[in-house]
DOBA-195304 format. One line per field, with one value per residue: residue number from 1; residue in one letter; z, y, x of N, C-alpha, C in turn. Coordinates in Angstrom, 1 decimal. Layout:
N
n = (NUM,...)
res = (a,...)
nZ = (Z,...)
nY = (Y,...)
nX = (X,...)
caZ = (Z,...)
caY = (Y,...)
caX = (X,...)
cZ = (Z,...)
cY = (Y,...)
cX = (X,...)
This chain:
283
n = (1,2,3,4,5,6,7,8,9,10,11,12,13,14,15,16,17,18,19,20,21,22,23,24,25,26,27,28,29,30,31,32,33,34,35,36,37,38,39,40,41,42,43,44,45,46,47,48,49,50,51,52,53,54,55,56,57,58,59,60,61,62,63,64,65,66,67,68,69,70,71,72,73,74,75,76,77,78,79,80,81,82,83,84,85,86,87,88,89,90,91,92,93,94,95,96,97,98,99,100,101,102,103,104,105,106,107,108,109,110,111,112,113,114,115,116,117,118,119,120,121,122,123,124,125,126,127,128,129,130,131,132,133,134,135,136,137,138,139,140,141,142,143,144,145,146,147,148,149,150,151,152,153,154,155,156,157,158,159,160,161,162,163,164,165,166,167,168,169,170,171,172,173,174,175,176,177,178,179,180,181,182,183,184,185,186,187,188,189,190,191,192,193,194,195,196,197,198,199,200,201,202,203,204,205,206,207,208,209,210,211,212,213,214,215,216,217,218,219,220,221,222,223,224,225,226,227,228,229,230,231,232,233,234,235,236,237,238,239,240,241,242,243,244,245,246,247,248,249,250,251,252,253,254,255,256,257,258,259,260,261,262,263,264,265,266,267,268,269,270,271,272,273,274,275,276,277,278,279,280,281,282,283)
res = (m,l,w,h,q,l,y,d,s,g,s,f,y,g,r,r,g,v,f,v,m,a,l,s,g,i,d,n,a,l,w,d,i,a,g,k,y,s,g,k,p,v,y,q,m,l,g,g,d,p,k,a,r,i,t,a,y,k,s,g,s,d,v,s,e,a,l,s,l,g,f,r,h,v,k,v,k,p,p,a,n,i,r,d,g,r,a,g,m,r,r,n,l,e,y,f,s,e,v,r,s,a,l,a,p,d,s,l,l,m,t,d,c,l,s,t,w,n,d,v,a,y,v,i,e,m,a,r,m,l,e,p,a,n,s,n,w,i,e,e,p,l,l,p,d,n,l,q,g,y,a,r,l,v,r,e,v,k,s,t,a,i,a,s,g,e,h,e,y,t,q,y,g,f,a,e,l,l,r,h,q,a,v,g,v,v,q,p,d,v,s,w,s,g,g,v,t,a,l,i,r,i,a,r,m,a,a,d,h,l,l,p,f,i,p,h,r,g,g,s,l,f,g,l,p,s,a,l,n,a,p,h,c,t,i,a,e,s,f,g,t,g,d,n,g,t,d,l,m,t,a,m,t,a,p,f,r,d,g,f,y,s,p,s,e,k,p,g,f,g,t,e,l,t,i,d,l,v,k,n,h,i,l)
nZ = (0.0,0.9,-1.0,-3.4,-2.8,-2.7,-5.3,-7.0,-6.2,-7.3,-10.0,-12.2,-12.5,-12.7,-13.8,-13.8,-13.3,-11.1,-9.4,-8.9,-7.9,-5.4,-4.3,-4.1,-2.0,0.2,0.3,0.8,3.3,4.8,4.8,6.2,8.7,9.3,9.6,11.8,13.7,14.0,14.6,12.8,10.1,6.8,4.7,5.6,5.6,3.3,2.4,1.0,0.2,1.4,0.2,2.0,1.4,-1.5,-4.6,-5.7,-8.0,-9.3,-10.1,-12.2,-13.4,-12.7,-12.8,-11.6,-9.0,-8.2,-8.3,-6.3,-4.1,-3.8,-5.5,-8.2,-10.5,-12.9,-14.0,-16.6,-18.0,-21.5,-23.3,-25.5,-27.6,-29.8,-31.2,-31.6,-33.8,-36.1,-35.2,-32.5,-32.0,-32.4,-30.3,-28.1,-28.5,-28.0,-25.4,-24.0,-24.6,-23.1,-20.5,-20.3,-20.4,-18.0,-16.2,-14.6,-16.4,-15.9,-14.9,-14.8,-17.2,-17.8,-19.6,-19.2,-20.9,-20.6,-22.3,-24.4,-26.8,-28.7,-31.1,-33.1,-35.1,-34.7,-32.1,-32.6,-34.3,-32.6,-30.6,-32.0,-32.6,-30.0,-29.3,-28.9,-26.4,-24.7,-23.4,-20.9,-20.6,-22.3,-21.2,-21.1,-23.8,-25.5,-25.5,-22.9,-23.7,-26.2,-27.2,-29.4,-30.6,-28.5,-28.5,-31.0,-30.6,-28.6,-30.1,-32.2,-31.3,-30.2,-28.9,-26.5,-23.5,-23.4,-21.3,-19.3,-17.7,-15.5,-15.6,-15.8,-14.6,-12.0,-11.7,-13.9,-16.0,-16.4,-17.2,-19.8,-21.0,-20.9,-22.3,-24.9,-25.4,-24.9,-23.3,-21.8,-19.4,-16.4,-14.7,-12.3,-10.1,-6.7,-5.3,-7.2,-8.8,-7.6,-5.0,-2.5,-2.6,-5.2,-6.5,-5.6,-7.1,-9.7,-9.8,-9.7,-12.1,-13.9,-13.4,-14.3,-17.0,-17.4,-17.0,-16.0,-13.0,-11.9,-9.9,-10.3,-8.4,-6.6,-4.5,-2.4,0.9,0.7,-1.7,-1.4,0.0,-2.0,-3.9,-2.6,-2.1,-4.6,-6.6,-9.1,-9.2,-9.3,-8.8,-7.5,-7.8,-7.0,-4.3,-2.8,-1.7,-1.5,-2.7,-1.5,-0.2,1.3,4.8,4.9,2.7,3.5,5.6,4.4,3.2,2.5,4.3,3.1,1.9,0.7,-2.0,-1.8,-1.0,2.1,4.0,6.4,9.8,11.4,12.6,10.1,7.3,8.2,8.1,9.0,9.2,10.4,11.7,12.1,10.4,7.9,8.0,8.0,5.4,3.8,4.6)
nY = (-1.2,1.3,1.6,1.9,4.2,6.1,5.8,6.4,9.0,10.4,9.8,11.3,13.1,11.8,8.8,7.4,7.3,9.8,10.2,7.5,6.4,7.8,6.9,4.2,4.3,5.1,2.9,0.8,1.6,1.4,-1.4,-2.1,-0.9,-2.4,-4.9,-4.5,-3.9,-6.2,-7.9,-9.5,-10.6,-9.1,-10.8,-13.1,-12.3,-12.3,-14.3,-16.5,-19.4,-19.1,-19.2,-20.2,-19.1,-17.6,-18.0,-15.9,-13.3,-11.3,-8.0,-6.0,-5.0,-6.2,-9.2,-11.0,-10.1,-10.6,-13.4,-13.9,-13.1,-15.0,-15.2,-17.0,-16.4,-13.8,-10.4,-8.3,-5.1,-4.2,-3.3,-1.7,0.3,1.0,3.2,2.8,1.2,-1.5,-2.2,-1.9,-3.9,-6.1,-5.8,-6.1,-8.8,-10.0,-9.2,-10.5,-13.1,-13.4,-13.0,-15.2,-17.3,-17.1,-18.0,-20.7,-23.6,-24.0,-21.6,-18.6,-16.0,-12.7,-9.8,-6.3,-3.7,-1.2,0.3,1.1,-0.2,0.6,-0.3,-2.4,-4.2,-4.1,-5.3,-7.9,-8.9,-8.6,-10.4,-12.8,-12.9,-13.2,-15.8,-18.0,-17.3,-17.9,-16.4,-15.6,-13.8,-10.8,-7.6,-4.9,-3.7,-1.9,1.4,1.9,2.4,1.3,-0.9,-2.4,-2.9,-4.5,-6.6,-7.7,-8.5,-10.5,-12.4,-13.1,-13.5,-16.2,-17.4,-16.3,-14.9,-12.0,-9.4,-7.1,-4.3,-3.0,-0.2,0.2,0.8,0.0,-2.4,-1.9,-0.9,-3.1,-4.9,-4.1,-4.6,-7.4,-7.9,-7.2,-9.1,-8.6,-9.0,-11.2,-11.9,-10.8,-7.8,-6.0,-3.1,-2.8,-0.4,1.4,0.6,0.6,-0.4,-3.1,-4.0,-3.6,-5.3,-7.9,-8.3,-8.0,-10.2,-12.3,-11.9,-12.4,-15.1,-16.2,-15.9,-17.6,-16.8,-15.9,-14.3,-11.9,-9.6,-6.3,-5.4,-7.4,-8.6,-6.8,-5.8,-4.9,-5.9,-8.7,-10.0,-10.3,-11.7,-14.1,-15.2,-15.7,-18.5,-18.8,-17.2,-17.5,-16.5,-13.7,-10.3,-8.7,-6.5,-4.0,-5.9,-6.3,-3.8,-1.7,0.3,3.1,3.7,3.9,2.3,-0.1,-0.6,-1.4,-3.8,-7.2,-10.3,-12.2,-15.2,-17.7,-17.5,-17.0,-15.1,-14.3,-13.7,-11.0,-11.8,-10.1,-8.0,-6.4,-5.1,-5.5,-3.8,-1.8,0.8,4.1,7.2,9.0,8.1,8.5,11.3,12.1,11.8,13.4,15.9)
nX = (0.8,1.9,4.0,2.6,1.2,3.3,4.3,2.1,1.6,3.6,3.8,2.9,5.0,7.4,8.2,10.4,14.0,15.4,13.2,12.2,14.4,14.6,12.2,12.9,14.8,13.2,11.4,13.2,14.1,11.8,11.4,13.7,13.1,10.8,11.9,13.6,11.8,10.3,12.3,13.6,15.8,15.6,15.8,14.5,11.9,10.5,8.9,9.6,11.7,14.5,17.9,20.8,23.2,24.9,26.4,29.0,30.0,32.7,32.8,34.8,38.0,40.4,41.3,43.1,43.2,40.6,40.5,42.3,41.0,39.1,37.0,35.4,34.2,33.8,33.0,33.8,34.7,34.6,37.6,37.3,35.1,32.3,33.1,35.8,36.1,37.1,39.6,39.3,37.5,39.1,40.8,39.1,38.6,41.1,41.5,39.4,40.0,42.4,41.5,39.7,41.5,42.8,41.0,39.3,38.1,35.3,34.5,32.5,32.2,31.5,30.5,30.3,28.9,28.0,26.3,28.0,28.4,26.7,25.0,23.2,24.1,26.9,27.0,26.1,28.1,30.3,29.6,29.7,32.4,33.4,32.7,34.7,35.7,33.7,31.6,29.2,27.2,26.3,26.2,24.0,24.5,23.3,21.6,19.2,16.5,16.2,14.3,13.5,16.0,17.2,15.4,15.9,18.6,18.2,16.8,18.6,21.2,22.8,24.9,25.5,23.9,21.7,21.9,20.0,18.5,19.5,19.3,16.5,13.2,11.0,8.3,6.7,8.2,9.8,7.9,7.4,9.9,9.9,7.5,8.3,10.1,12.8,15.0,17.4,18.6,17.5,18.0,17.4,18.1,18.2,18.3,17.6,15.4,13.0,13.0,12.9,10.3,9.5,11.4,10.6,8.3,9.3,11.0,9.2,7.9,10.1,10.5,8.0,8.5,10.5,13.2,16.5,17.1,19.0,20.0,21.4,24.2,23.6,24.9,25.1,24.1,21.5,20.6,20.8,18.5,16.4,17.8,18.5,16.0,14.9,14.3,15.4,17.6,20.9,23.4,25.3,26.1,29.2,29.8,31.5,33.4,36.8,37.2,38.5,37.0,35.2,34.6,31.8,31.0,32.0,30.3,28.0,28.5,28.2,28.8,31.5,32.8,35.0,34.1,31.4,28.4,26.9,23.9,23.4,22.5,21.3,18.6,16.5,18.2,20.7,22.9,25.8,25.4,25.3,24.0,26.0,28.0,26.8,26.5,29.2,29.8,28.3,28.4)
caZ = (0.0,1.0,-2.2,-4.4,-2.5,-3.1,-6.8,-7.6,-6.0,-8.1,-11.3,-13.2,-12.6,-13.0,-13.6,-13.9,-12.9,-9.8,-8.6,-8.5,-7.0,-4.1,-3.8,-3.7,-0.7,1.2,0.4,1.5,4.7,5.5,5.0,7.3,9.9,9.6,10.1,13.2,14.6,14.2,15.1,11.8,8.9,5.7,3.8,6.2,5.7,1.9,2.2,0.1,0.9,1.0,0.2,3.1,0.8,-2.9,-5.3,-6.0,-9.1,-9.1,-11.2,-12.2,-14.5,-12.1,-12.7,-10.7,-7.7,-8.0,-8.0,-5.0,-3.0,-3.6,-6.5,-9.3,-11.7,-13.1,-15.1,-16.9,-19.1,-22.7,-23.5,-26.7,-27.9,-31.2,-31.8,-31.9,-35.1,-36.1,-34.3,-31.1,-31.9,-32.2,-29.0,-27.3,-28.6,-27.4,-24.0,-23.5,-24.7,-22.0,-19.3,-20.3,-20.2,-16.6,-15.4,-14.7,-17.5,-15.5,-14.4,-15.7,-17.7,-18.3,-20.0,-19.0,-21.9,-20.2,-23.5,-25.3,-28.1,-29.0,-32.5,-33.1,-36.0,-34.0,-31.0,-33.2,-34.8,-31.5,-29.9,-32.8,-32.4,-28.7,-29.0,-28.3,-25.0,-23.9,-22.5,-20.4,-21.0,-22.6,-20.3,-21.5,-24.9,-26.1,-24.6,-22.3,-24.4,-27.6,-27.0,-30.6,-30.7,-27.6,-28.9,-32.1,-30.1,-27.9,-31.1,-33.1,-30.6,-29.5,-28.2,-25.1,-23.2,-23.4,-20.0,-19.2,-16.6,-14.4,-15.8,-16.0,-13.4,-11.5,-12.4,-15.1,-17.0,-16.7,-18.0,-21.2,-21.5,-21.1,-23.4,-26.2,-25.4,-25.1,-22.2,-21.5,-18.0,-15.8,-13.7,-11.6,-9.0,-5.6,-4.9,-8.3,-9.6,-6.8,-3.7,-2.3,-3.0,-6.7,-6.9,-5.4,-8.2,-10.9,-9.7,-10.1,-13.6,-14.6,-13.2,-15.2,-18.3,-17.3,-17.3,-14.8,-12.2,-11.3,-9.7,-10.2,-7.0,-5.7,-3.3,-1.3,1.9,0.3,-2.8,-1.1,0.3,-3.2,-4.6,-1.8,-2.2,-5.9,-6.9,-10.4,-9.0,-8.9,-8.6,-7.0,-8.2,-5.9,-3.8,-1.7,-1.4,-2.2,-3.4,-0.7,-0.2,2.5,5.9,4.5,1.8,4.3,6.5,3.6,2.5,3.0,4.6,1.9,2.2,-0.3,-3.2,-1.6,-0.1,3.1,4.6,7.8,10.6,12.3,12.1,9.0,6.3,8.9,7.8,10.1,8.9,11.5,11.3,12.1,9.2,6.8,8.1,7.6,3.9,3.1,5.1)
caY = (0.0,2.4,1.7,2.4,5.6,6.8,5.8,7.1,10.4,11.1,9.2,12.4,13.9,11.1,7.4,6.7,8.2,10.2,10.0,6.1,6.1,8.2,5.9,3.0,4.5,5.1,1.6,0.0,2.0,0.8,-2.8,-2.2,-0.6,-3.5,-6.0,-4.2,-3.9,-7.6,-8.7,-10.5,-10.1,-8.9,-12.0,-14.0,-11.7,-12.2,-15.4,-17.6,-20.4,-18.4,-19.9,-19.8,-18.3,-17.6,-17.8,-14.5,-12.9,-10.0,-7.0,-5.2,-5.3,-6.9,-10.6,-11.7,-9.8,-11.3,-14.8,-14.0,-12.8,-16.1,-15.3,-17.9,-15.9,-12.4,-9.6,-7.2,-4.1,-4.3,-2.2,-0.8,0.4,1.1,4.3,2.3,0.4,-2.9,-2.4,-2.0,-5.2,-7.1,-5.6,-6.8,-10.3,-10.3,-9.1,-11.6,-14.4,-13.4,-13.2,-16.6,-18.2,-16.9,-18.6,-22.2,-23.9,-23.9,-20.3,-17.8,-14.8,-11.8,-8.4,-5.1,-2.7,0.1,0.9,1.7,-0.9,1.0,-0.6,-3.8,-5.0,-4.2,-6.2,-9.2,-9.3,-8.8,-11.7,-13.9,-12.9,-13.6,-17.2,-18.8,-16.9,-18.5,-15.4,-16.1,-12.8,-9.4,-6.7,-3.5,-3.3,-0.7,2.3,1.2,2.5,0.6,-2.2,-3.2,-3.4,-5.5,-7.8,-8.4,-9.2,-11.7,-13.3,-13.5,-13.9,-17.5,-17.9,-15.8,-14.2,-10.6,-9.0,-5.7,-3.9,-2.1,1.2,0.1,1.2,-0.5,-3.6,-1.5,-0.9,-4.5,-5.6,-3.7,-5.4,-8.8,-8.0,-7.1,-10.2,-7.7,-9.3,-12.6,-12.0,-9.7,-7.3,-4.7,-2.7,-2.6,1.0,2.3,0.1,0.6,-1.0,-4.5,-4.3,-3.8,-6.5,-9.1,-8.4,-8.3,-11.6,-13.2,-11.8,-13.1,-16.5,-16.5,-15.9,-18.6,-16.0,-15.7,-13.0,-11.6,-8.2,-5.5,-5.3,-8.3,-9.0,-5.9,-6.2,-4.5,-6.8,-10.1,-10.7,-10.7,-12.8,-15.4,-15.8,-16.1,-19.8,-18.6,-16.4,-18.4,-15.8,-12.4,-9.4,-8.2,-5.1,-3.7,-6.8,-6.1,-2.6,-0.7,1.4,3.9,3.1,3.8,1.2,-1.3,-0.8,-2.0,-4.9,-8.5,-11.3,-13.0,-16.3,-18.8,-17.3,-17.0,-14.1,-14.8,-12.5,-10.7,-12.4,-9.0,-7.5,-5.5,-5.5,-5.9,-2.9,-1.1,2.3,5.0,8.6,9.7,7.7,9.2,12.8,12.3,11.7,14.3,17.3)
caX = (0.0,2.8,4.7,1.7,0.9,4.5,4.5,1.0,1.6,4.7,3.9,2.8,6.2,8.6,8.0,11.7,15.1,15.7,12.0,12.1,15.6,14.2,11.2,13.6,15.4,12.2,10.9,14.2,14.1,10.6,11.7,14.7,12.4,9.9,12.8,14.1,10.6,9.9,13.5,14.0,16.4,14.7,15.7,13.6,10.5,9.9,7.9,10.1,12.5,15.8,19.1,21.7,24.3,24.8,27.7,29.3,31.0,33.4,32.8,36.0,39.0,41.5,40.9,44.0,42.8,39.3,40.8,43.0,40.0,38.2,35.9,35.7,33.5,34.1,32.4,34.7,34.3,35.5,38.5,37.0,33.7,31.9,33.9,37.1,36.1,37.5,40.8,38.8,36.9,40.2,41.4,38.2,38.8,42.4,41.4,38.6,40.8,43.3,40.7,39.2,42.7,43.1,39.9,39.0,37.1,33.9,34.2,31.7,32.8,30.5,31.0,29.4,29.3,27.4,25.7,29.0,28.4,25.3,24.7,22.8,25.0,28.2,26.9,26.0,29.4,31.2,29.2,30.2,33.9,33.7,32.3,35.7,35.9,32.6,31.0,27.9,26.2,26.7,25.3,23.7,25.3,22.6,20.9,18.1,15.2,16.2,13.7,13.5,17.3,17.4,14.6,16.6,19.7,17.7,16.4,19.6,22.5,22.6,26.1,25.6,22.7,21.7,21.4,19.6,17.6,20.1,18.7,15.1,12.5,9.7,7.7,6.0,9.2,10.2,6.8,7.7,11.1,9.4,6.5,9.0,11.1,14.0,16.0,17.6,18.9,16.8,18.9,17.1,18.9,17.2,18.3,17.1,14.3,11.8,13.2,12.6,8.9,9.4,12.2,9.8,7.4,10.1,11.5,8.1,7.7,11.2,10.2,6.9,9.0,11.6,14.4,17.3,16.9,20.3,20.0,22.6,24.7,22.8,25.7,25.0,23.1,20.2,20.2,20.8,17.2,15.7,18.6,18.4,14.6,14.4,15.0,16.1,18.8,22.0,24.7,25.2,27.2,30.0,29.5,32.3,34.4,38.0,37.2,39.2,36.1,35.2,33.9,30.4,30.8,32.2,29.1,26.9,29.1,27.8,29.8,31.9,33.8,35.2,33.3,29.9,27.9,25.9,23.2,23.5,21.4,20.8,17.3,16.5,19.2,21.9,24.0,26.4,25.2,24.9,23.8,27.3,28.7,26.2,26.8,30.6,30.0,27.4,28.6)
cZ = (0.0,-0.3,-3.3,-4.1,-2.9,-4.6,-7.4,-7.4,-6.8,-9.6,-12.5,-13.4,-12.9,-12.7,-13.6,-13.2,-11.4,-8.9,-8.0,-7.6,-5.6,-3.5,-3.3,-2.3,0.4,1.4,1.1,3.0,5.4,5.7,6.2,8.7,10.3,10.2,11.5,14.2,15.0,14.7,14.1,10.7,7.7,4.8,4.3,6.1,4.3,1.5,1.3,0.9,0.6,1.1,1.4,2.6,-0.7,-3.5,-5.8,-7.3,-8.8,-10.3,-11.1,-13.2,-14.0,-11.8,-11.6,-9.3,-7.3,-7.6,-6.6,-3.9,-2.8,-4.6,-7.6,-10.6,-11.7,-14.2,-15.3,-17.9,-20.3,-22.8,-24.6,-26.9,-29.4,-31.9,-32.2,-33.1,-35.0,-35.3,-32.9,-31.0,-31.7,-30.8,-27.9,-27.3,-27.9,-25.9,-23.4,-23.6,-23.5,-20.7,-19.2,-19.9,-18.7,-15.7,-15.6,-15.8,-17.2,-14.9,-15.4,-16.0,-18.3,-18.7,-19.8,-19.9,-21.5,-21.4,-24.5,-26.6,-28.8,-30.5,-32.6,-33.9,-35.3,-32.9,-31.5,-33.7,-33.6,-30.7,-30.7,-32.6,-31.0,-28.3,-28.4,-26.8,-24.1,-22.9,-22.1,-20.6,-21.4,-22.0,-20.9,-22.7,-25.6,-25.1,-24.1,-23.1,-25.8,-27.4,-28.2,-30.9,-29.8,-28.0,-30.1,-31.6,-29.4,-29.0,-31.9,-32.5,-29.8,-28.7,-26.8,-24.8,-23.3,-22.1,-20.0,-18.0,-15.5,-14.4,-16.2,-14.6,-13.2,-12.3,-13.8,-16.2,-17.4,-17.5,-19.5,-21.8,-21.8,-22.2,-24.8,-26.3,-25.6,-24.0,-22.0,-20.1,-17.4,-14.6,-13.1,-10.5,-7.8,-5.1,-6.0,-8.9,-8.8,-5.5,-3.7,-2.8,-4.5,-7.1,-6.6,-6.6,-9.5,-10.9,-10.1,-11.6,-14.4,-14.5,-14.2,-16.6,-18.4,-17.6,-16.0,-14.3,-11.5,-11.0,-9.8,-8.8,-6.1,-4.5,-2.2,-0.3,1.6,-0.8,-2.4,-0.7,-0.9,-3.9,-3.9,-1.9,-3.5,-6.4,-8.2,-10.4,-8.5,-8.6,-8.2,-7.4,-6.9,-5.5,-2.6,-1.5,-2.2,-2.9,-2.7,-0.6,1.1,3.6,5.7,3.6,2.6,5.2,5.7,2.9,3.2,3.4,3.4,2.4,1.1,-1.5,-3.1,-0.7,0.8,3.6,6.0,8.6,11.5,11.7,11.0,8.0,7.0,8.6,9.1,10.0,10.2,11.0,11.2,10.8,8.0,6.8,7.7,6.1,3.1,3.5,4.8)
cY = (1.3,2.7,2.3,3.9,6.5,6.9,6.6,8.6,11.2,10.7,10.2,13.2,13.2,9.6,6.6,7.7,8.5,10.0,8.5,5.8,6.6,7.3,4.7,3.1,4.5,3.6,0.7,0.3,1.4,-0.7,-3.0,-1.9,-1.8,-4.7,-5.8,-4.3,-5.3,-8.5,-9.7,-9.8,-10.0,-10.1,-13.1,-13.6,-11.8,-13.4,-16.5,-18.7,-20.0,-19.4,-19.4,-18.9,-18.4,-17.3,-16.4,-14.4,-11.5,-9.2,-6.1,-5.7,-6.1,-8.3,-11.3,-11.4,-10.5,-12.7,-14.9,-13.8,-14.0,-16.2,-16.3,-17.3,-14.4,-11.7,-8.4,-6.3,-4.3,-3.1,-1.2,-0.8,0.7,2.2,3.9,1.4,-1.0,-3.2,-2.6,-3.4,-6.3,-7.0,-6.2,-8.3,-10.7,-10.3,-10.2,-12.9,-14.5,-13.7,-14.7,-17.6,-18.2,-17.6,-20.1,-22.4,-23.7,-22.6,-19.5,-16.5,-14.0,-10.5,-7.4,-4.0,-1.3,1.0,1.5,0.9,-0.6,0.9,-2.1,-4.7,-5.2,-5.3,-7.7,-9.7,-9.5,-10.1,-12.9,-14.0,-13.5,-15.1,-18.0,-18.5,-17.4,-17.5,-15.8,-15.1,-11.5,-8.5,-5.3,-3.0,-2.0,0.2,1.6,1.3,1.8,-0.8,-3.0,-3.7,-4.6,-6.8,-8.5,-9.1,-10.5,-12.8,-13.9,-13.9,-15.1,-18.0,-17.4,-15.1,-12.7,-10.1,-7.5,-5.5,-3.1,-0.7,1.2,0.4,0.6,-1.7,-3.2,-1.4,-2.2,-5.3,-5.3,-4.5,-6.8,-8.9,-8.0,-8.3,-9.6,-7.9,-10.8,-12.9,-10.7,-9.1,-6.0,-4.4,-2.3,-1.2,1.9,1.9,0.1,0.0,-2.5,-4.9,-4.5,-5.0,-7.8,-9.3,-8.7,-9.7,-12.6,-13.1,-12.5,-14.6,-17.0,-16.6,-16.9,-18.0,-15.9,-14.3,-12.8,-10.1,-7.5,-5.2,-6.2,-8.8,-8.0,-6.4,-5.9,-5.4,-8.2,-10.7,-11.1,-11.8,-14.1,-16.0,-16.1,-17.4,-19.7,-17.6,-17.3,-17.8,-14.3,-11.5,-8.9,-6.8,-4.9,-4.6,-6.6,-4.8,-1.5,0.6,2.1,3.1,3.0,2.6,-0.1,-1.6,-1.5,-3.3,-6.2,-9.4,-12.1,-14.0,-17.4,-18.7,-17.2,-15.7,-14.8,-13.5,-12.2,-11.3,-11.3,-8.6,-6.5,-6.0,-5.9,-5.0,-2.3,0.4,3.0,6.4,9.3,9.4,8.5,10.7,13.0,12.4,12.7,15.8,17.8)
cX = (0.9,3.5,3.8,1.3,2.1,4.5,3.4,1.1,2.6,4.7,3.7,4.0,7.5,8.5,9.3,12.7,15.1,14.4,12.0,13.3,15.2,13.2,11.9,14.2,14.4,11.7,11.9,14.2,13.0,10.8,12.7,14.0,11.5,10.7,13.2,12.9,10.2,11.1,14.0,14.8,15.4,14.6,14.8,12.1,9.8,9.0,8.3,10.9,14.0,16.9,20.0,22.8,24.1,26.2,27.8,30.2,31.5,33.3,34.1,37.0,40.2,41.2,41.8,43.6,41.5,39.6,41.5,42.1,39.1,37.1,36.4,35.2,33.7,33.3,33.4,34.1,35.2,36.4,38.2,35.5,33.5,32.8,35.3,37.3,36.6,38.8,40.4,38.1,38.0,40.8,40.4,38.4,40.0,42.2,40.5,39.2,41.7,42.6,40.2,40.4,43.1,42.1,39.9,38.0,35.7,33.6,33.4,32.4,31.7,31.2,29.9,29.8,28.9,27.0,26.7,29.1,27.1,25.0,24.4,23.8,26.4,28.1,26.8,27.3,30.3,30.8,29.7,31.7,34.2,33.3,33.4,36.0,34.8,32.0,29.6,26.8,26.9,25.7,25.2,24.5,24.7,22.1,19.6,16.8,15.1,15.6,13.7,14.9,17.6,16.6,15.3,17.8,19.3,17.4,17.6,20.9,22.2,23.8,26.2,24.2,22.9,21.1,21.1,18.7,18.2,19.6,17.3,14.4,11.2,9.3,7.1,7.0,9.7,9.2,7.0,8.9,10.6,8.4,7.2,10.0,12.5,15.0,16.1,18.0,18.4,17.6,18.5,18.0,18.0,17.2,17.9,15.8,13.0,11.8,12.8,11.3,8.8,10.2,11.4,8.9,8.2,10.7,10.4,7.8,8.8,10.9,9.1,7.4,10.2,12.9,15.2,17.1,18.2,20.5,21.4,22.9,23.9,23.6,25.7,24.0,21.7,19.7,20.1,19.4,16.5,16.5,18.5,17.0,14.2,15.1,15.8,17.2,19.9,23.3,24.4,26.4,27.9,29.6,30.5,33.5,35.7,38.2,38.0,38.3,36.1,34.5,32.4,30.1,31.0,31.0,28.0,27.3,28.7,28.9,30.2,33.0,33.8,34.3,31.9,29.6,26.9,25.2,23.6,22.3,20.8,19.4,17.5,17.5,20.6,23.1,24.6,26.3,24.8,24.7,25.1,28.1,28.1,26.6,28.2,30.8,29.2,27.7,30.0)
């Protein structure tokens, strides 16, 4: 009820972007309050059969560091984009071949393009070139609103999945992605897409379409409850681990051991955030 009151009151002014990010923060805060009031961790409040832990993958370019930390799976950014032409495509191929050779044969390798491959034909050819590297998904190759382009990629690229949704908003935006069959791995962000309440709904929608649900920053203490409760979520993106972050980041980082994230058993999300920590970073 509270989620819909928030969304409905602002939907004439912004159904995406900063408005939904603010809504996400309020929604997550309400879940944290509810957990602390009831004395339960949020991951135990979602009505599912939560996993005790979840496999993690490391996002970043330093593969050797990721392996030394205990990660077996990695997601890296390509060194070249569409502006770099064919020379850049060859550079991408060389880089991904090197990364693949550094990993175990059964390790997952993903690429996050951040919309810099923003041309359907380019992505199709790049996916073909990367087949020997055995990429598990190509993430956000196009700009988020290019639904027709994403739908074509999902239809025509068979060697790897097409992941998207980090920059999509609420269950209503994801409904359009799914209606156009424009996503192969569903990736909402709990602090951008509408909070835990929206992610519960998006996870159900992904399950109805038999698609993997792998939230952006799913290894954060805020993302873990949804990741642990979705049976079709098998891996969580790193957050904070090994990043030499600030004390604020450390306070939001989940327990990590031997390649797995585990939830906090403290009430709410179990973060170590305090008002003083927040004030130190905003004042």
